[in-house]
ZAMARGU-4260 file (C-alpha; in steps of 0.2 Angstrom, whole numbers, plus 5000, padded with zeros to 4 digits):
<rodrens>
0) 4964/5210/5037 | 4972/5213/5054 | 4959/5200/5062 | 4964/5188/5049 | 4983/5191/5053
5) 4980/5188/5071 | 4970/5173/5067 | 4985/5166/5058 | 4996/5170/5073 | 4984/5161/5084
10) 4986/5146/5073 | 5005/5146/5075 | 5003/5147/5094 | 4990/5133/5093 | 5003/5123/5083
15) 5016/5127/5096 | 5004/5121/5110 | 5002/5104/5101 | 5020/5102/5100 | 5022/5107/5118
20) 5008/5095/5124 | 5017/5080/5115 | 5034/5085/5123 | 5026/5085/5140 | 5030/5100/5151
25) 5046/5111/5148 | 5056/5117/5163 | 5053/5136/5167 | 5069/5141/5158 | 5065/5131/5143
30) 5048/5139/5142 | 5055/5156/5142 | 5067/5152/5127 | 5052/5143/5118 | 5041/5158/5119
35) 5054/5170/5114 | 5056/5160/5098 | 5038/5161/5095 | 5039/5180/5097 | 5053/5180/5084
40) 5040/5172/5071 | 5027/5185/5075 | 5040/5199/5073 | 5046/5192/5056 | 5028/5191/5050
45) 5024/5209/5056 | 5040/5216/5047 | 5035/5207/5031 | 5018/5215/5032 | 5024/5232/5036
50) 5041/5234/5026 | 5042/5221/5012 | 5043/5229/4995 | 5028/5221/4988 | 5012/5227/4997
55) 5002/5212/4992 | 5007/5198/5005 | 4997/5182/5007 | 4998/5181/5026 | 4990/5163/5026
60) 5004/5157/5014 | 5017/5165/5026 | 5009/5155/5040 | 5009/5139/5031 | 5027/5142/5025
65) 5032/5144/5043 | 5024/5128/5049 | 5031/5118/5034 | 5048/5125/5037 | 5048/5119/5055
70) 5042/5101/5050 | 5054/5100/5036 | 5068/5102/5049 | 5063/5086/5057 | 5069/5077/5042
75) 5054/5065/5042 | 5045/5062/5026 | 5029/5056/5035 | 5028/5072/5046 | 5019/5085/5035
80) 5008/5100/5035 | 4991/5099/5026 | 4982/5115/5021 | 4963/5115/5023 | 4960/5108/5005
85) 4974/5095/5006 | 4967/5089/5023 | 4949/5088/5016 | 4956/5078/5002 | 4965/5066/5014
90) 4949/5063/5024 | 4940/5059/5008 | 4954/5047/5003 | 4953/5037/5019 | 4935/5033/5015
95) 4941/5021/5002 | 4937/5029/4985 | 4946/5043/4976 | 4952/5049/4959 | 4970/5046/4954
100) 4982/5033/4946 | 4984/5021/4960 | 5001/5023/4968 | 5007/5027/4985 | 5022/5038/4986
105) 5034/5046/4999 | 5050/5056/4998 | 5067/5048/4999 | 5080/5062/5000 | 5075/5073/4985
110) 5065/5060/4975 | 5047/5055/4975 | 5048/5037/4977 | 5034/5024/4974 | 5030/5014/4990
115) 5018/5003/4980 | 5006/5003/4965 | 4989/4997/4970 | 4982/4981/4962 | 4971/4984/4947
120) 4974/5002/4946 | 4981/5012/4930 | 4998/5012/4938 | 4999/4994/4942 | 4992/4989/4925
125) 5005/5000/4916 | 5019/4992/4925 | 5024/5005/4938 | 5034/4996/4952 | 5039/4999/4970
130) 5055/5009/4971 | 5052/5019/4955 | 5058/5037/4957 | 5046/5050/4949 | 5057/5063/4941
135) 5044/5072/4931 | 5025/5074/4930 | 5018/5080/4914 | 5035/5086/4909 | 5038/5096/4925
140) 5053/5093/4935 | 5048/5087/4952 | 5064/5083/4960 | 5063/5091/4978 | 5045/5095/4976
145) 5034/5094/4992 | 5024/5078/4994 | 5007/5086/4995 | 5011/5097/4979 | 5016/5081/4970
150) 4999/5073/4975 | 4990/5088/4968 | 4999/5086/4951 | 4995/5067/4950 | 4976/5069/4954
155) 4964/5077/4943 | 4947/5074/4935 | 4942/5056/4931 | 4946/5050/4913 | 4960/5064/4911
160) 4978/5058/4908 | 4994/5062/4917 | 5012/5057/4911 | 5024/5052/4924 | 5043/5050/4920
165) 5052/5037/4931 | 5069/5032/4935 | 5072/5014/4939 | 5087/5005/4948 | 5096/4995/4935
170) 5089/5004/4920 | 5100/5017/4912 | 5086/5028/4904 | 5071/5036/4911 | 5054/5031/4903
175) 5036/5038/4903 | 5020/5031/4908 | 5004/5039/4901 | 4991/5035/4914 | 4972/5039/4914
180) 4965/5044/4931 | 4951/5033/4938 | 4941/5031/4953 | 4952/5020/4964 | 4943/5006/4972
185) 4954/4992/4978 | 4947/4976/4986 | 4956/4972/5002 | 4957/4953/5001 | 4957/4941/4986
190) 4960/4922/4986 | 4962/4908/4975 | 4968/4890/4974 | 4985/4889/4966 | 4985/4870/4967
195) 4971/4859/4974 | 4980/4859/4991 | 4989/4876/4991 | 4978/4892/4995 | 4983/4909/4990
200) 4977/4925/4999 | 4982/4942/4992 | 4980/4956/5005 | 4981/4973/4996 | 4979/4985/5011
205) 4974/4985/5029 | 4956/4993/5031 | 4942/4990/5043 | 4935/4974/5035 | 4952/4966/5031
210) 4952/4954/5046 | 4934/4949/5042 | 4938/4946/5024 | 4954/4936/5029 | 4942/4925/5040
215) 4931/4922/5025 | 4945/4917/5014 | 4953/4905/5026 | 4936/4897/5029 | 4933/4895/5011
220) 4951/4888/5007 | 4950/4876/5022 | 4933/4869/5015 | 4942/4865/4999 | 4955/4855/5008
225) 4970/4866/5007 | 4986/4860/5016 | 4996/4876/5015 | 4994/4894/5013 | 5003/4908/5003
230) 4999/4926/5011 | 5004/4939/4998 | 5009/4956/5006 | 5019/4962/4991 | 5015/4980/4987
235) 5004/4982/5002 | 5007/5000/5008 | 4999/4996/5025 | 4984/5005/5033 | 4975/5003/5050
240) 4986/4996/5065 | 4970/4988/5072 | 4968/4978/5056 | 4986/4973/5056 | 4984/4966/5074
245) 4968/4957/5070 | 4975/4949/5053 | 4990/4943/5063 | 4979/4934/5075 | 4971/4924/5061
250) 4988/4916/5058 | 4997/4916/5076 | 4991/4904/5089 | 4999/4915/5103 | 5013/4927/5105
255) 5017/4945/5104 | 5013/4954/5087 | 5020/4972/5089 | 5024/4985/5102 | 5022/5004/5100
260) 5034/5015/5109 | 5033/5034/5110 | 5046/5046/5116 | 5041/5046/5134 | 5026/5035/5136
265) 5026/5017/5141 | 5026/5004/5127 | 5010/4997/5121 | 5011/4978/5116 | 4998/4969/5106
270) 4997/4950/5107 | 4988/4934/5101 | 4981/4923/5114 | 4972/4908/5105 | 4972/4897/5089
275) 4958/4902/5077 | 4963/4891/5062 | 4973/4876/5059 | 4992/4879/5059 | 4995/4875/5041
280) 5012/4878/5033 | 5013/4897/5029 | 5024/4907/5017 | 5022/4926/5017 | 5027/4935/5001
285) 5035/4952/5004 | 5045/4965/4994 | 5050/4983/4993 | 5032/4989/4992 | 5027/4980/5009
290) 5026/4994/5021 | 5019/4999/5038 | 5005/4987/5044 | 5011/4974/5031 | 5028/4975/5040
295) 5019/4972/5057 | 5011/4956/5051 | 5027/4950/5042 | 5038/4954/5058 | 5026/4945/5069
300) 5025/4929/5058 | 5044/4929/5057 | 5048/4932/5075 | 5036/4919/5081 | 5043/4907/5069
305) 5025/4904/5062 | 5030/4904/5044 | 5044/4909/5031 | 5045/4926/5023 | 5050/4925/5005
310) 5055/4939/4993 | 5064/4956/4996 | 5067/4967/5011 | 5052/4977/5015 | 5050/4996/5013
315) 5054/5001/5031 | 5040/5012/5036 | 5037/5008/5055 | 5031/5025/5062 | 5014/5031/5069
320) 5007/5047/5063 | 4995/5057/5073 | 4984/5069/5063 | 4981/5085/5073 | 4968/5097/5065
325) 4971/5116/5068 | 4958/5129/5070 | 4958/5136/5052 | 4954/5119/5044 | 4973/5114/5041
330) 4981/5100/5050 | 4998/5092/5053 | 5003/5073/5053 | 5016/5071/5066 | 5026/5056/5069
335) 5023/5051/5088 | 5029/5033/5090 | 5038/5019/5081 | 5034/5001/5078 | 5044/4986/5085
340) 5043/4968/5081 | 5042/4955/5095 | 5061/4953/5095 | 5063/4971/5097 | 5068/4976/5079
345) 5064/4994/5075 | 5055/4993/5058 | 5057/5011/5054 | 5070/5014/5040 | 5077/4997/5041
350) 5063/4986/5035 | 5060/4967/5038 | 5072/4955/5030 | 5065/4939/5021 | 5070/4922/5027
355) 5072/4917/5008 | 5077/4931/4996 | 5071/4930/4979 | 5072/4943/4965 | 5059/4948/4952
360) 5065/4952/4934 | 5065/4970/4931 | 5052/4977/4919 | 5062/4987/4907 | 5056/5000/4894
365) 5059/4988/4880 | 5046/4976/4887 | 5033/4988/4892 | 5023/4986/4876 | 5023/4967/4876
370) 5016/4968/4894 | 5002/4980/4889 | 4997/4969/4874 | 4996/4954/4885 | 4986/4963/4898
375) 4974/4970/4885 | 4972/4953/4877 | 4968/4945/4894 | 4956/4958/4899 | 4947/4956/4882
380) 4945/4937/4885 | 4940/4939/4903 | 4926/4951/4897 | 4920/4939/4885 | 4919/4926/4898
385) 4910/4938/4909 | 4897/4942/4896 | 4894/4924/4892 | 4890/4920/4910 | 4875/4933/4909
390) 4859/4925/4906 | 4849/4935/4893 | 4834/4925/4885 | 4831/4939/4872 | 4848/4940/4865
395) 4857/4924/4870 | 4876/4924/4868 | 4884/4917/4853 | 4895/4906/4863 | 4897/4899/4881
400) 4913/4900/4891 | 4920/4892/4906 | 4936/4893/4917 | 4946/4877/4919 | 4964/4874/4924
405) 4969/4892/4921 | 4961/4891/4903 | 4946/4900/4896 | 4936/4887/4885 | 4925/4896/4872
410) 4912/4886/4863 | 4904/4895/4848 | 4885/4892/4844 | 4885/4897/4826 | 4879/4880/4820
415) 4897/4874/4817 | 4907/4862/4828 | 4920/4874/4834 | 4929/4878/4850 | 4944/4889/4856
420) 4955/4888/4870 | 4964/4903/4877 | 4977/4902/4891 | 4979/4918/4901 | 4996/4925/4901
425) 4995/4928/4920 | 4996/4947/4919 | 4977/4949/4924 | 4970/4941/4939 | 4954/4931/4937
430) 4939/4942/4944 | 4930/4936/4960 | 4914/4928/4956 | 4916/4924/4938 | 4913/4906/4940
435) 4898/4904/4952 | 4901/4894/4968 | 4919/4891/4964 | 4936/4897/4970 | 4945/4902/4953
440) 4962/4895/4950 | 4975/4909/4951 | 4984/4911/4935 | 5002/4915/4940 | 5012/4929/4931
445) 5025/4919/4921 | 5038/4931/4928 | 5033/4929/4946 | 5048/4920/4952 | 5044/4924/4970
450) 5027/4915/4969 | 5034/4901/4960 | 5048/4899/4973 | 5034/4899/4987 | 5024/4885/4978
455) 5040/4874/4976 | 5044/4876/4994 | 5027/4871/4999 | 5027/4856/4987 | 5043/4851/4996
460) 5034/4852/5013 | 5021/4841/5006 | 5034/4828/5001 | 5044/4828/5017 | 5031/4829/5030
465) 5025/4811/5028 | 5043/4806/5029 | 5046/4816/5045 | 5030/4809/5052 | 5035/4791/5049
470) 5052/4794/5057 | 5044/4800/5073 | 5034/4784/5075
</rodrens>
């Protein structure tokens, strides 16, 4: 036990050494005060061990509590401590597959707040929205809960259920979502034609392959003759800095993208130097769920006047966390730098303002069931289309199906002349590859006023560009 105790003390000293290294070198007098403080921590732990009324004291939890207390005093929700199990789970998560309900959360004050639901996950399908505040998990009050503890409650075995109770701005009552945990796999990039000459690219997160996937999307859309692009970064929680820089370079011919500034180090600036694609009119969709790397791209587009930002102000997560492993398998994620846009705007806690502000209607509780029914119906018909596209000579399908102009056309083969046309409601995206060799038309959510506004703006550009060109002659 004593060896274990001193191993914990060593971990505290190691943690202190990490902070010391990040802060450069203290003056001699400061060092003296600093190590006296560490001695106080050691003495408190020894007093608890020797004199506390209960003889069973978990020394490991005392250590972890001391570290958590120090980090909490920084008042930074992104700086946090991870015990060995939590750290191991985080490493698994960053490999791109994990069990859960598909939301990214943070702490805002005492509330667990949804940064964004991930596309196609149980949370997104049920109608969880960016900005929702989670007040209960399975009936347990989670106001002022530690972030990692909340994550443990939300995760669990695949196909089990969890109920979250959320409060939403503008809605008087809280309401419940019963969600079934799934393996979360989210495609980084999806793309469609919204109109014959308007391309739509949805970037859901910034991973290692995002830049490559954006390149493929742009090449495919350009081959189809698009004249303008909508880049959708809504509910994109961010990801890799390197991916954000490379994605920005796909749209920016030249100019600065982002600078990173630590406390004492010189700023690091990332830039774009050459044009990789035609400079088509560009609108970037953003909202309260656009964070971190998504804000870097949005800020670069805005400050370089490459396109228009449309939607709502972004989340405001513009900080860099360095993950530092400790000797016992635990780790800390420590904020070590901040992001700045090319014009010098500090993204952190302020976010990026859109050029054109457009609200979305709030999904209140009374409409949840109708949304669910529409989603389930769309999914059923899409599955029918998928099944019909599978060639099976032994048991041929009783119908054929095709996608055309946002409609699924179903022709039955029962000897009768019959057909059925079903128009998707727009709550479900058409899966990639459903129609071989084609880019599927994107069926817009009828409540998506932001996307509609972007399309209307690009239509206006199409009308006015020939007029402007004529005037310049």
